[in-house]
Every structure is written in structure tokens, then in C-alpha cells.
C-alpha positions in Angstrom: -8.6 88.9 10.9 -7.3 86.4 12.5 -3.5 87.9 12.0 -4.3 90.9 14.3 -3.5 91.5 17.6 -6.6 92.1 20.1 -5.8 95.5 20.7 -6.0 95.7 17.5 -10.1 94.0 17.6 -10.9 96.3 19.8 -9.6 98.9 17.7 -12.3 98.1 15.2 -14.5 97.7 17.1 -14.4 100.6 18.4 -14.3 102.5 15.5 -16.9 100.4 13.1 -19.4 102.3 15.9 -17.9 105.8 15.4 -18.7 105.2 11.6 -17.7 104.0 8.1 -15.5 107.0 7.8 -13.9 108.2 11.7 -11.8 110.6 13.5 -9.1 108.7 15.0 -10.0 111.1 18.6 -13.0 109.7 18.2 -11.7 106.8 18.7 -9.2 107.4 21.2 -11.6 109.1 23.6 -14.0 105.4 24.5 -10.4 103.7 24.4 -8.9 105.7 27.0 -5.9 106.2 25.7 -4.6 109.8 23.8 -4.7 109.3 20.2 -0.8 110.1 18.8 -0.9 106.1 20.8 -3.0 105.2 18.9 -0.4 104.8 15.8 0.3 101.4 16.3 -3.0 100.1 16.2 -3.8 102.3 13.4 -1.2 100.5 11.0 -1.6 97.0 11.9 -5.4 98.5 11.1 -4.3 99.7 7.7 -1.4 96.9 7.0 -4.0 93.7 6.6 -6.4 96.4 4.7 -8.9 96.9 7.4 -8.8 100.6 6.9 -6.9 103.5 4.8 -6.3 107.4 5.4 -8.6 110.0 3.6 -7.4 112.7 3.8 -7.8 114.0 8.0 -10.1 110.9 8.5 -9.4 107.0 8.6 -12.1 105.2 6.4 -13.4 101.0 6.3 -11.6 100.1 2.9 -14.6 98.0 1.9 -18.7 98.5 3.0 -19.2 95.0 3.8 -16.0 94.6 6.4 -17.8 97.3 8.8 -21.1 96.1 8.1 -19.6 92.4 10.2 -17.6 94.2 12.5 -20.3 96.4 13.3 -23.1 93.1 13.6 -21.0 91.4 15.6 -21.3 93.5 18.2 -24.1 92.7 20.9 -27.4 95.4 20.4 -26.6 97.0 23.6 -22.9 98.3 22.1 -24.1 99.6 19.3 -27.4 100.7 21.5 -25.1 102.5 24.0 -22.4 104.7 21.5 -24.4 106.6 20.5 -27.6 106.6 22.6 -29.3 104.9 20.4 -29.2 102.3 18.0 -26.5 102.0 15.1 -27.5 99.4 12.6 -25.3 99.1 9.7 -28.7 100.0 7.3 -28.6 102.8 8.2 -26.8 105.6 7.1 -23.9 106.5 10.0 -22.4 109.5 9.4 -22.4 112.6 7.2 -24.2 111.7 4.0 -21.9 109.2 1.7 -21.8 110.2 -2.3 -24.1 107.8 -4.6 -23.4 104.6 -4.9 -21.9 103.6 -8.2 -23.9 102.2 -10.7 -23.4 99.0 -12.6 -21.7 100.7 -15.4 -19.5 102.6 -13.1 -18.3 99.1 -11.8 -17.3 98.4 -15.3 -15.3 101.1 -15.2 -13.4 100.4 -12.5 -12.8 97.0 -12.5 -12.4 96.7 -16.6 -15.5 94.7 -17.4 -18.5 95.4 -19.8 -21.4 97.0 -17.6 -23.7 94.0 -18.7 -20.8 91.7 -17.8 -21.3 93.4 -14.0 -25.4 93.5 -14.8 -25.1 89.9 -15.7 -22.9 88.4 -12.5 -25.4 90.3 -9.7 -28.6 89.0 -11.0 -26.6 85.6 -10.5 -26.5 86.5 -7.2 -29.6 87.9 -6.6 -31.1 85.1 -7.7 -28.7 82.4 -6.1 -29.1 84.4 -2.7 -32.8 84.4 -3.0 -31.8 88.9 -3.1 -33.6 91.4 -5.1 -31.3 95.4 -4.6 -27.5 95.8 -4.3 -28.7 96.9 -0.2 -30.3 93.8 0.1 -27.0 91.5 -1.5 -24.5 93.2 0.9 -26.7 92.6 4.3 -26.8 89.3 3.2 -23.3 88.2 2.6 -21.4 90.8 5.0 -22.1 88.9 8.2 -21.1 85.5 6.3 -17.4 88.0 5.2 -15.7 85.8 8.6 -17.1 82.5 7.7 -14.6 82.6 4.3 -11.2 80.0 4.6 
């Protein structure tokens, strides 16, 4: 994320406080500008692949990115966002569709379901985790450490 401007970084942080899916107006208010003035920041965040437009909402392209951004903020900031603690492992916003199963993931990436299951088991063992949720919580903070 080094290639983004500091204003875009702030935009992404404020967006993360609004949830994995958010409306531009929800970020514009704390940013202190009309929503239309944030369009260049939306374009910048979209160009680097952090967010995307889906219908009338903006969404983080990867839950791990959202989680990493949210976890990078101090707890008092997360708590102040909604008057209570906002944690990456708690649902934020409307209920989400269930996570895809290994066979569904395999279909998306054109691999055999057993291949997906095998690689998940290998990652679980290497990282000493027992579920995909725990894996996401372990790997998410490490996204920013990657070269």
C-alpha cells in the first residue's frame, strides 16, 4: 500500500471503520467533505485493488485487507467509530452470505476440491490453526509484511 497517497490511506482507514461494505456517504461525513469530493480517493483505492464498487455500495476486495486495515487502527479509534468496540472477527453491517466451501473455492480457481482441502490442511499445520477463520486472523496482519 506504499503506492497510495496519505489521503487515500486515511480514506481506506475510515472506510474500514464502516465495515467490509460501505456507502461513500458513511466515509464522507467523518472525512469532513462531500461525497463527491472523495471520488478521486475512491478511484485511487480502486486502482490499487483495495476496494471495488458493487451495486450502490463500495466493498473491500479481500476480507483480509479489511481486517488488516482495521487491526492497524488503535482500539480506542475502533471503539469510538460506533460507540463500541469494532473487532475484525465480529460481523459488521448486514449479514453476509456463508463462506464458500472447499468445492466452491475449487470451482472458482479451477482446481480439484481435494487439492484445496490438502493445501488448507498444510497451511493449518504450518501455522498451528484449526479453521479457515483462524487462518484468516493469523494471515491478515501479515499481509503488510509481504515484500
